[in-house]
N, CA and C atoms as a LAMMPS dump frame, in Angstrom:
ITEM: TIMESTEP
0
ITEM: NUMBER OF ATOMS
561
ITEM: BOX BOUNDS ff ff ff
-5.0000000000000000e+02 5.0000000000000000e+02
-5.0000000000000000e+02 5.0000000000000000e+02
-5.0000000000000000e+02 5.0000000000000000e+02
ITEM: ATOMS id mol type element x y z
1 1 1 N 247.643 146.321 -251.639
2 1 2 C 248.675 146.495 -251.822
3 1 3 C 249.284 144.899 -251.849
4 2 1 N 250.253 144.401 -252.255
5 2 2 C 250.877 143.185 -252.112
6 2 3 C 251.434 142.72 -251.137
7 3 1 N 251.8 141.174 -251.078
8 3 2 C 252.929 141.789 -250.386
9 3 3 C 254.05 141.689 -250.466
10 4 1 N 254.565 141.387 -251.728
11 4 2 C 255.624 141.985 -251.824
12 4 3 C 255.948 143.913 -251.57
13 5 1 N 255.173 144.339 -251.658
14 5 2 C 255.547 146.047 -251.126
15 5 3 C 254.824 146.08 -249.63
16 6 1 N 255.301 145.415 -249.133
17 6 2 C 254.393 145.315 -247.467
18 6 3 C 255.976 145.204 -247.059
19 7 1 N 256.641 144.177 -247.954
20 7 2 C 258.21 143.68 -247.274
21 7 3 C 259.2 144.638 -247.548
22 8 1 N 258.691 145.359 -248.817
23 8 2 C 259.609 146.851 -249.55
24 8 3 C 259.567 148.135 -248.345
25 9 1 N 258.479 148.323 -248.187
26 9 2 C 258.191 148.935 -246.658
27 9 3 C 258.519 148.768 -245.588
28 10 1 N 258.357 147.574 -245.137
29 10 2 C 259.424 147.134 -243.431
30 10 3 C 260.447 147.291 -243.942
31 11 1 N 260.988 146.727 -245.116
32 11 2 C 262.628 146.818 -244.938
33 11 3 C 262.941 148.109 -244.997
34 12 1 N 262.408 149.433 -245.986
35 12 2 C 263.03 150.309 -245.712
36 12 3 C 262.733 151.285 -244.454
37 13 1 N 261.984 151.047 -243.891
38 13 2 C 261.838 151.583 -242.775
39 13 3 C 262.875 150.799 -241.661
40 14 1 N 263.045 149.675 -241.727
41 14 2 C 263.931 149.203 -240.795
42 14 3 C 265.346 149.628 -241.485
43 15 1 N 265.758 150.139 -242.488
44 15 2 C 266.624 150.137 -242.967
45 15 3 C 267.018 152.019 -242.146
46 16 1 N 265.791 152.927 -242.273
47 16 2 C 266.072 154.201 -242.006
48 16 3 C 266.353 154.089 -240.581
49 17 1 N 265.614 153.169 -239.49
50 17 2 C 266.038 153.009 -238.413
51 17 3 C 267.446 153.002 -238.087
52 18 1 N 268.093 151.672 -238.462
53 18 2 C 269.338 151.65 -238.327
54 18 3 C 270.508 152.801 -238.846
55 19 1 N 269.957 153.65 -240.224
56 19 2 C 270.852 154.568 -240.073
57 19 3 C 270.88 155.827 -238.657
58 20 1 N 269.391 155.63 -238.588
59 20 2 C 269.195 156.721 -237.346
60 20 3 C 270.02 156.578 -235.846
61 21 1 N 269.795 154.912 -235.975
62 21 2 C 270.539 154.687 -234.903
63 21 3 C 272.024 154.39 -234.99
64 22 1 N 272.888 154.647 -235.813
65 22 2 C 274.652 154.721 -236.412
66 22 3 C 274.334 155.667 -235.649
67 23 1 N 273.942 157.426 -236.644
68 23 2 C 274.458 158.305 -236.411
69 23 3 C 274.054 159.038 -234.935
70 24 1 N 273.112 158.569 -234.206
71 24 2 C 273.22 158.114 -232.614
72 24 3 C 274.539 158.181 -231.984
73 25 1 N 274.346 156.561 -232.453
74 25 2 C 275.683 156.401 -231.733
75 25 3 C 277.139 157.044 -231.953
76 26 1 N 277.436 157.424 -233.239
77 26 2 C 278.165 157.593 -233.337
78 26 3 C 278.239 159.355 -232.876
79 27 1 N 277.037 159.776 -232.821
80 27 2 C 276.942 161.145 -231.608
81 27 3 C 277.595 161.262 -230.15
82 28 1 N 277.028 159.616 -229.78
83 28 2 C 277.309 160.035 -228.732
84 28 3 C 278.918 159.044 -228.267
85 29 1 N 279.171 158.969 -229.521
86 29 2 C 280.709 158.45 -228.882
87 29 3 C 281.917 159.325 -229.248
88 30 1 N 281.35 160.398 -229.895
89 30 2 C 281.983 161.653 -230.264
90 30 3 C 282.235 162.432 -229.208
91 31 1 N 280.657 162.523 -228.637
92 31 2 C 280.489 163.13 -227.12
93 31 3 C 281.181 162.447 -226.208
94 32 1 N 281.343 161.609 -225.6
95 32 2 C 281.983 160.694 -224.903
96 32 3 C 283.622 160.475 -225.209
97 33 1 N 284.43 161.032 -226.075
98 33 2 C 285.134 161.129 -226.377
99 33 3 C 286.193 162.551 -226.378
100 34 1 N 285.195 163.272 -226.04
101 34 2 C 285.871 164.758 -226.245
102 34 3 C 286.127 165.149 -224.982
103 35 1 N 287.538 165.87 -224.63
104 35 2 C 287.977 166.555 -223.873
105 35 3 C 287.408 168.123 -223.714
106 36 1 N 286.745 168.626 -222.172
107 36 2 C 286.035 170 -222.431
108 36 3 C 287.498 170.33 -222.748
109 37 1 N 288.168 170.158 -221.6
110 37 2 C 289.255 171.401 -222.121
111 37 3 C 290.255 171.398 -223.361
112 38 1 N 290.499 170.812 -223.846
113 38 2 C 290.853 170.922 -225.038
114 38 3 C 290.076 171.469 -226.272
115 39 1 N 288.891 172.107 -226.338
116 39 2 C 288.264 172.763 -227.051
117 39 3 C 288.758 174.433 -226.927
118 40 1 N 289.236 174.936 -227.839
119 40 2 C 289.383 176.229 -227.783
120 40 3 C 288.06 176.888 -228.102
121 41 1 N 288.58 178.591 -227.453
122 41 2 C 287.199 179.311 -228.017
123 41 3 C 286.755 179.293 -229.46
124 42 1 N 285.22 179.626 -229.572
125 42 2 C 285.442 179.76 -230.995
126 42 3 C 285.724 181.027 -231.772
127 43 1 N 285.636 181.685 -231.226
128 43 2 C 286.153 183.662 -231.287
129 43 3 C 286.633 183.941 -230.124
130 44 1 N 288.603 184.303 -230.444
131 44 2 C 288.692 185.25 -229.861
132 44 3 C 288.917 184.531 -228.632
133 45 1 N 289.416 185.911 -227.754
134 45 2 C 289.761 185.059 -226.226
135 45 3 C 288.842 184.752 -225.766
136 46 1 N 289.513 183.903 -224.581
137 46 2 C 288.501 183.015 -223.334
138 46 3 C 288.95 183.222 -222.144
139 47 1 N 287.858 182.806 -220.936
140 47 2 C 287.872 182.999 -219.722
141 47 3 C 287.571 181.382 -219.822
142 48 1 N 288.662 180.536 -218.833
143 48 2 C 288.821 179.704 -218.314
144 48 3 C 287.882 179.08 -217.209
145 49 1 N 287.232 177.752 -217.026
146 49 2 C 286.518 177.414 -215.939
147 49 3 C 287.432 176.196 -215.762
148 50 1 N 287.924 176.135 -214.053
149 50 2 C 288.487 174.951 -213.711
150 50 3 C 287.776 174.89 -211.974
151 51 1 N 287.173 173.632 -212.117
152 51 2 C 286.213 172.937 -211.405
153 51 3 C 286.887 172.548 -209.741
154 52 1 N 286.574 172.812 -208.788
155 52 2 C 286.629 171.809 -207.876
156 52 3 C 285.552 171.342 -207.185
157 53 1 N 285.186 170.084 -207.26
158 53 2 C 283.292 170.13 -207.053
159 53 3 C 283.899 169.072 -205.891
160 54 1 N 283.089 168.909 -204.644
161 54 2 C 283.112 167.427 -204.014
162 54 3 C 284.481 167.859 -203.304
163 55 1 N 285.077 166.444 -202.842
164 55 2 C 285.492 166.18 -201.657
165 55 3 C 286.548 165.934 -202.36
166 56 1 N 287.684 167.12 -202.05
167 56 2 C 289.093 167.384 -202.79
168 56 3 C 290.317 165.757 -202.109
169 57 1 N 290.529 165.034 -203.28
170 57 2 C 291.432 163.787 -203.056
171 57 3 C 292.561 164.045 -203.592
172 58 1 N 293.561 163.609 -203.774
173 58 2 C 294.693 163.488 -204
174 58 3 C 294.924 161.945 -205.235
175 59 1 N 295.802 162.494 -206.039
176 59 2 C 295.855 161.564 -207.287
177 59 3 C 295.36 162.207 -208.553
178 60 1 N 295.222 161.091 -209.152
179 60 2 C 294.13 161.029 -210.626
180 60 3 C 292.642 160.863 -210.42
181 61 1 N 291.905 160.878 -211.006
182 61 2 C 290.031 159.886 -210.755
183 61 3 C 290.259 158.694 -211.497
184 62 1 N 289.711 157.677 -210.81
185 62 2 C 289.665 155.944 -211.378
186 62 3 C 288.559 156.48 -212.704
187 63 1 N 288.783 155.591 -213.139
188 63 2 C 287.826 155.299 -214.323
189 63 3 C 286.259 155.15 -214.117
190 64 1 N 285.436 156.144 -214.819
191 64 2 C 283.88 155.734 -214.575
192 64 3 C 283.371 154.217 -214.122
193 65 1 N 282.654 154.573 -213.64
194 65 2 C 281.784 153.734 -212.627
195 65 3 C 280.521 153.492 -213.575
196 66 1 N 279.458 153.213 -214.359
197 66 2 C 278.483 153.467 -214.687
198 66 3 C 277.391 152.951 -213.566
199 67 1 N 278.145 151.476 -212.452
200 67 2 C 277.172 151.4 -211.627
201 67 3 C 276.766 152.235 -210.254
202 68 1 N 277.788 152.933 -210.169
203 68 2 C 277.916 154.027 -209.156
204 68 3 C 277.114 155.862 -209.444
205 69 1 N 276.561 156.305 -208.228
206 69 2 C 276.227 157.462 -208.491
207 69 3 C 276.991 158.364 -207.796
208 70 1 N 278.233 157.773 -207.217
209 70 2 C 278.9 158.918 -206.856
210 70 3 C 279.911 160.14 -207.769
211 71 1 N 280.084 161.191 -207.208
212 71 2 C 280.537 162.458 -208.064
213 71 3 C 281.629 162.107 -208.278
214 72 1 N 282.536 161.294 -207.543
215 72 2 C 283.976 161.183 -207.558
216 72 3 C 284.792 162.378 -206.838
217 73 1 N 284.373 163.624 -206.623
218 73 2 C 285.098 164.029 -205.859
219 73 3 C 285.653 165.362 -206.937
220 74 1 N 287.062 165.681 -206.371
221 74 2 C 288.196 166.609 -206.755
222 74 3 C 289.344 166.117 -206.738
223 75 1 N 289.833 165.288 -207.769
224 75 2 C 291.326 164.84 -207.595
225 75 3 C 292.098 165.921 -208.003
226 76 1 N 293.332 165.874 -206.79
227 76 2 C 294.092 166.97 -207.144
228 76 3 C 294.856 166.639 -209.069
229 77 1 N 295.3 165.809 -209.578
230 77 2 C 295.923 165.801 -210.497
231 77 3 C 295.306 166.02 -211.79
232 78 1 N 293.949 165.957 -211.562
233 78 2 C 292.928 166.587 -212.652
234 78 3 C 292.607 168.265 -212.732
235 79 1 N 292.585 168.416 -211.256
236 79 2 C 292.475 169.892 -211.258
237 79 3 C 293.853 170.852 -211.523
238 80 1 N 294.708 170.236 -211.214
239 80 2 C 296.404 170.695 -211.812
240 80 3 C 296.472 170.85 -212.762
241 81 1 N 296.294 169.715 -213.635
242 81 2 C 296.379 169.721 -215.178
243 81 3 C 295.538 170.523 -215.715
244 82 1 N 293.99 170.626 -215.198
245 82 2 C 293.526 171.713 -216.319
246 82 3 C 293.8 173.175 -215.855
247 83 1 N 294.466 173.469 -214.405
248 83 2 C 294.989 174.429 -214.647
249 83 3 C 296.391 174.619 -215.355
250 84 1 N 296.841 174.051 -215.664
251 84 2 C 297.737 173.961 -216.343
252 84 3 C 297.552 174.285 -217.93
253 85 1 N 297.719 173.137 -218.2
254 85 2 C 296.453 173.81 -219.477
255 85 3 C 296.031 175.22 -219.978
256 86 1 N 295.136 175.361 -219.191
257 86 2 C 294.242 177.186 -219.014
258 86 3 C 295.751 178.256 -218.56
259 87 1 N 297.192 177.698 -218.205
260 87 2 C 297.978 178.59 -217.768
261 87 3 C 298.505 178.622 -219.317
262 88 1 N 298.533 177.678 -220.202
263 88 2 C 299.564 177.59 -221.364
264 88 3 C 299.186 177.755 -222.646
265 89 1 N 297.857 178.058 -222.905
266 89 2 C 296.93 178.255 -223.909
267 89 3 C 296.723 179.745 -223.75
268 90 1 N 296.985 180.593 -225.377
269 90 2 C 297.013 181.562 -225.432
270 90 3 C 295.821 182.563 -225.315
271 91 1 N 294.908 181.862 -225.873
272 91 2 C 293.732 182.142 -226.059
273 91 3 C 292.607 182.288 -224.896
274 92 1 N 293.164 181.996 -223.695
275 92 2 C 292.689 181.639 -222.355
276 92 3 C 293.759 182.847 -221.579
277 93 1 N 292.766 183.938 -221.068
278 93 2 C 293.45 185.552 -220.878
279 93 3 C 293.239 185.536 -219.01
280 94 1 N 292.468 184.685 -218.396
281 94 2 C 291.876 184.585 -216.909
282 94 3 C 291.516 183.287 -216.621
283 95 1 N 291.644 182.996 -215.554
284 95 2 C 291.327 181.441 -215.402
285 95 3 C 289.692 181.915 -213.866
286 96 1 N 288.506 181.1 -213.998
287 96 2 C 288.075 181.165 -212.82
288 96 3 C 288.356 180.059 -212.247
289 97 1 N 288.212 179.773 -210.525
290 97 2 C 288.17 179.045 -209.762
291 97 3 C 287.297 178.552 -209.496
292 98 1 N 285.817 177.177 -209.674
293 98 2 C 284.811 177.474 -209.31
294 98 3 C 285.451 176.303 -208.328
295 99 1 N 284.356 176.718 -206.682
296 99 2 C 284.794 175.957 -205.454
297 99 3 C 284.082 175.766 -205.217
298 100 1 N 283.02 174.483 -205.016
299 100 2 C 281.937 173.838 -204.122
300 100 3 C 282.052 172.767 -203.674
301 101 1 N 282.853 172.866 -202.468
302 101 2 C 283.83 171.794 -201.598
303 101 3 C 284.089 171.99 -200.384
304 102 1 N 283.422 170.527 -200.024
305 102 2 C 283.708 170.935 -198.282
306 102 3 C 285.182 170.563 -197.496
307 103 1 N 285.9 170.187 -198.606
308 103 2 C 287.332 170.391 -198.301
309 103 3 C 287.746 168.894 -198.645
310 104 1 N 289.171 168.678 -198.094
311 104 2 C 289.363 166.908 -198.065
312 104 3 C 290.679 167.152 -197.267
313 105 1 N 291.567 166.138 -198.532
314 105 2 C 293.073 166.106 -198.155
315 105 3 C 294.011 166.779 -197.854
316 106 1 N 294.788 167.244 -196.71
317 106 2 C 295.538 168.066 -196.988
318 106 3 C 296.219 168.363 -197.704
319 107 1 N 297.23 166.949 -197.991
320 107 2 C 298.111 167.191 -199.136
321 107 3 C 297.518 167.773 -200.35
322 108 1 N 296.448 167.011 -201.156
323 108 2 C 296.05 167.353 -202.451
324 108 3 C 295.308 168.953 -202.362
325 109 1 N 294.849 169.415 -201.744
326 109 2 C 294.983 170.786 -201.295
327 109 3 C 295.709 171.399 -201.78
328 110 1 N 296.869 171.165 -200.737
329 110 2 C 298.077 172.201 -200.715
330 110 3 C 298.964 171.762 -202.161
331 111 1 N 298.723 170.757 -202.861
332 111 2 C 299.134 170.463 -204.354
333 111 3 C 298.257 171.917 -205.674
334 112 1 N 297.252 171.321 -205.301
335 112 2 C 296.432 172.488 -205.919
336 112 3 C 296.697 174.164 -205.611
337 113 1 N 296.654 174.228 -204.302
338 113 2 C 297.274 175.714 -204.077
339 113 3 C 298.129 176.141 -204.303
340 114 1 N 299.167 175.138 -204.638
341 114 2 C 301.01 175.521 -204.901
342 114 3 C 300.692 175.763 -206.451
343 115 1 N 299.981 175.005 -207.038
344 115 2 C 299.743 174.873 -208.494
345 115 3 C 298.872 176.698 -208.659
346 116 1 N 298.27 177.077 -208.17
347 116 2 C 297.893 178.167 -208.242
348 116 3 C 298.39 179.255 -207.861
349 117 1 N 299.41 179.159 -207.526
350 117 2 C 300.511 180.297 -207.065
351 117 3 C 301.13 180.282 -208.251
352 118 1 N 301.7 179.09 -209.131
353 118 2 C 302.594 179.545 -210.055
354 118 3 C 302.078 179.77 -211.127
355 119 1 N 300.318 180.235 -211.248
356 119 2 C 299.928 180.839 -212.412
357 119 3 C 300.55 181.624 -213.044
358 120 1 N 300.472 182.3 -214.038
359 120 2 C 301.28 183.374 -214.762
360 120 3 C 299.603 184.199 -215.206
361 121 1 N 299.194 183.387 -214.888
362 121 2 C 297.414 184.765 -215.69
363 121 3 C 296.186 185.01 -214.425
364 122 1 N 295.592 185.657 -214.402
365 122 2 C 294.88 186.038 -213.849
366 122 3 C 294.171 184.959 -213.242
367 123 1 N 293.55 184.642 -211.654
368 123 2 C 292.641 183.581 -211.25
369 123 3 C 292.099 184.388 -210.05
370 124 1 N 290.693 183.763 -210.598
371 124 2 C 289.794 184.653 -209.683
372 124 3 C 288.851 183.136 -208.879
373 125 1 N 288.835 182.803 -207.662
374 125 2 C 288.061 181.882 -206.996
375 125 3 C 286.63 182.653 -207.168
376 126 1 N 285.337 181.589 -207.775
377 126 2 C 284.161 182.091 -207.554
378 126 3 C 283.475 180.743 -206.698
379 127 1 N 282.966 180.823 -205.277
380 127 2 C 282.667 179.66 -204.44
381 127 3 C 281.155 179.524 -204.992
382 128 1 N 281.082 178.284 -204.615
383 128 2 C 279.302 177.619 -204.804
384 128 3 C 278.305 177.916 -203.409
385 129 1 N 278.131 176.882 -203.008
386 129 2 C 277.394 176.94 -202.102
387 129 3 C 278.092 176.577 -200.94
388 130 1 N 279.557 175.643 -200.827
389 130 2 C 279.94 175.32 -199.952
390 130 3 C 281.423 175.749 -200.109
391 131 1 N 282.243 176.314 -199.499
392 131 2 C 283.732 176.254 -199.86
393 131 3 C 284.491 176.551 -198.533
394 132 1 N 284.238 175.25 -197.69
395 132 2 C 285.013 174.697 -196.297
396 132 3 C 286.55 173.903 -196.312
397 133 1 N 286.939 174.494 -195.629
398 133 2 C 288.583 173.655 -195.155
399 133 3 C 289.414 173.927 -196.107
400 134 1 N 289.788 172.897 -197.208
401 134 2 C 290.492 172.309 -198.45
402 134 3 C 289.921 173.371 -199.21
403 135 1 N 288.531 173.38 -199.074
404 135 2 C 288.113 174.422 -200.53
405 135 3 C 288.477 175.914 -200.168
406 136 1 N 288.226 176.37 -199.21
407 136 2 C 288.612 177.272 -199.069
408 136 3 C 289.931 177.949 -198.57
409 137 1 N 290.926 176.674 -198.781
410 137 2 C 292.485 177.015 -198.798
411 137 3 C 292.967 177.049 -200.083
412 138 1 N 292.552 176.208 -200.614
413 138 2 C 292.561 176.547 -202.56
414 138 3 C 292.066 177.854 -203.228
415 139 1 N 291.118 178.3 -202.402
416 139 2 C 290.429 179.865 -202.578
417 139 3 C 291.694 181.138 -202.574
418 140 1 N 292.262 181.025 -201.643
419 140 2 C 293.197 181.551 -200.33
420 140 3 C 294.076 181.997 -201.893
421 141 1 N 294.612 181.485 -202.481
422 141 2 C 296.01 182.65 -203.361
423 141 3 C 295.592 182.899 -204.561
424 142 1 N 294.158 183.025 -204.513
425 142 2 C 294.003 183.999 -206.207
426 142 3 C 293.15 184.935 -205.999
427 143 1 N 293.588 186.067 -207.029
428 143 2 C 293.658 187.346 -206.81
429 143 3 C 292.295 188.061 -206.157
430 144 1 N 291.418 187.41 -206.309
431 144 2 C 290.107 187.74 -206.07
432 144 3 C 289.241 186.142 -205.547
433 145 1 N 288.257 186.52 -204.358
434 145 2 C 287.042 185.571 -204.095
435 145 3 C 285.722 186.428 -204.291
436 146 1 N 285.275 185.311 -205.012
437 146 2 C 283.865 185.617 -205.022
438 146 3 C 282.831 184.85 -204.965
439 147 1 N 281.746 185.051 -203.321
440 147 2 C 281.207 184.439 -202.875
441 147 3 C 279.785 184.606 -202.482
442 148 1 N 278.921 184.511 -202.847
443 148 2 C 277.833 184.506 -202.036
444 148 3 C 277.035 184.894 -200.87
445 149 1 N 276.223 185.524 -200.51
446 149 2 C 276.219 185.519 -199.079
447 149 3 C 275.545 184.594 -198.097
448 150 1 N 275.381 183.47 -199.091
449 150 2 C 274.577 182.38 -198.46
450 150 3 C 276.253 181.012 -198.717
451 151 1 N 276.867 181.587 -199.429
452 151 2 C 278.196 180.251 -199.284
453 151 3 C 278.163 180.422 -198.025
454 152 1 N 278.655 178.676 -197.377
455 152 2 C 279.248 178.136 -195.981
456 152 3 C 280.504 178.256 -196.46
457 153 1 N 281.317 179.557 -195.889
458 153 2 C 283.106 179.075 -196.131
459 153 3 C 283.316 179.266 -194.579
460 154 1 N 284.737 178.803 -194.261
461 154 2 C 285.209 178.751 -193.259
462 154 3 C 286.468 177.967 -192.623
463 155 1 N 286.699 177.893 -191.817
464 155 2 C 287.982 176.563 -191.283
465 155 3 C 289.154 176.325 -192.125
466 156 1 N 290.06 177.048 -192.576
467 156 2 C 290.901 176.303 -192.922
468 156 3 C 291.626 175.901 -191.898
469 157 1 N 291.803 174.31 -191.994
470 157 2 C 292.727 173.411 -191.015
471 157 3 C 291.558 172.937 -189.924
472 158 1 N 291.81 172.501 -189.104
473 158 2 C 291.311 171.633 -187.992
474 158 3 C 290.7 172.623 -187.085
475 159 1 N 289.36 172.311 -186.742
476 159 2 C 288.841 173.078 -184.476
477 159 3 C 288.545 172.079 -184.053
478 160 1 N 289.196 172.392 -182.878
479 160 2 C 289.029 171.033 -182.148
480 160 3 C 288.509 171.971 -180.493
481 161 1 N 287.575 171.328 -180.156
482 161 2 C 286.915 172.294 -178.875
483 161 3 C 287.207 170.965 -177.499
484 162 1 N 287.743 171.619 -176.552
485 162 2 C 288.204 169.979 -175.148
486 162 3 C 287.102 171.056 -173.863
487 163 1 N 287.223 170.061 -173.011
488 163 2 C 286.017 170.403 -171.974
489 163 3 C 287.574 170.524 -171.171
490 164 1 N 287.114 171.398 -170.099
491 164 2 C 288.216 171.781 -168.682
492 164 3 C 287.201 171.017 -167.757
493 165 1 N 287.611 170.259 -166.867
494 165 2 C 286.928 169.548 -166.531
495 165 3 C 288.001 169.252 -165.235
496 166 1 N 288.532 169.862 -165.151
497 166 2 C 290.099 169.996 -163.939
498 166 3 C 289.09 170.245 -162.688
499 167 1 N 288.064 171.12 -161.907
500 167 2 C 287.735 171.218 -160.728
501 167 3 C 286.976 170.304 -160.8
502 168 1 N 285.999 169.604 -161.674
503 168 2 C 284.786 168.977 -161.441
504 168 3 C 285.78 167.399 -161.209
505 169 1 N 287.234 167.262 -161.855
506 169 2 C 287.662 165.814 -161.26
507 169 3 C 288.129 166.189 -160.373
508 170 1 N 288.249 167.312 -159.723
509 170 2 C 289.022 167.111 -158.215
510 170 3 C 287.961 166.795 -157.269
511 171 1 N 287.027 167.979 -157.622
512 171 2 C 286.099 167.956 -156.459
513 171 3 C 285.493 166.412 -156.253
514 172 1 N 285.281 165.482 -157.13
515 172 2 C 285.165 164.641 -157.301
516 172 3 C 285.915 163.149 -157.211
517 173 1 N 287.162 163.4 -157.253
518 173 2 C 287.954 162.13 -157.694
519 173 3 C 288.035 161.621 -158.805
520 174 1 N 287.974 162.397 -159.702
521 174 2 C 287.795 161.544 -161.282
522 174 3 C 289.734 161.495 -161.227
523 175 1 N 290.016 160.568 -161.838
524 175 2 C 291.144 160.534 -162.061
525 175 3 C 291.986 159.704 -163.332
526 176 1 N 293.027 160.214 -163.828
527 176 2 C 293.32 159.218 -165.461
528 176 3 C 293.858 157.901 -165.375
529 177 1 N 293.097 156.983 -165.688
530 177 2 C 294.089 155.426 -165.823
531 177 3 C 294.772 155.35 -167.435
532 178 1 N 295.863 154.855 -167.194
533 178 2 C 296.283 154.48 -168.58
534 178 3 C 296.243 153.034 -168.684
535 179 1 N 295.969 152.499 -169.479
536 179 2 C 295.863 151.092 -169.971
537 179 3 C 296.73 151.151 -171.714
538 180 1 N 297.896 149.829 -171.27
539 180 2 C 298.712 149.738 -171.674
540 180 3 C 298.852 148.384 -172.528
541 181 1 N 299.77 148.216 -173.374
542 181 2 C 299.961 146.789 -173.694
543 181 3 C 301.679 146.58 -173.476
544 182 1 N 302.425 147.319 -173.578
545 182 2 C 304.205 147.503 -173.183
546 182 3 C 304.419 148.242 -172.295
547 183 1 N 305.585 148.095 -172.082
548 183 2 C 306.009 148.954 -171.065
549 183 3 C 306.548 150.336 -171.623
550 184 1 N 306.672 150.007 -172.567
551 184 2 C 307.197 151.684 -173.49
552 184 3 C 305.899 152.342 -174.204
553 185 1 N 304.972 151.945 -174.032
554 185 2 C 303.662 152.077 -174.737
555 185 3 C 303.405 154.095 -174.569
556 186 1 N 303.652 153.947 -173.801
557 186 2 C 303.223 155.414 -173.232
558 186 3 C 304.278 156.613 -173.078
559 187 1 N 305.211 156.108 -173.328
560 187 2 C 306.673 157.269 -173.422
561 187 3 C 306.757 157.609 -174.398
C-alpha cells in the first residue's frame, strides 16, 4: 500500500470514531435531560412509583454534585411535585409510594403526609429495608402499607428514656446544681 492509501484509511477511521463519539454524546445528553416523571406509559393505563429514599429533608434538592457520593435524600418538594404529577396524569390509575427512609425533618415529613392525604387516586406504601420515624409517618395515610417481614419500621416521633435515680440520689446525697450566666436564665 502506498503512503496516500494509509492516510485515507486513517482519515476514514478517525471520521468513523468521531461520528460514533457524537452519537454517544448525543445519547448521553438526551438521557440526562429526560425527566422520568414526564414519560407516559407506552400502552394504556399506568401505576406511578414515587420514591422516598434516604433522609427526608425540607425544600428542593440542590443541583447534583459530580464530586459527591451523597445520594441526597428525599427532598419534600420533589416528592410532593412527583405526587401531584401522578395525581394529575389521567393515564396513572394508582400510585405506589416506595419508602426506604430512616425519617428526617418533622416539617418535611408532614408536608409529604398532607399531600398524600390530598391525593385523589389510590396510593399504597411499599416499604423497603427501612421505614422508621418520618418514613413510617409518610406511609400512614396511604390506603395500604406493604412491608417485608424484614423491613425495619418503628417509632413515629421521638422516644426518650430516663433513669429514675431519686432513691440513689437521696441515699448518697446527690443534689442538682444550676449554673447560669444571668439572673433570669432559669426562669
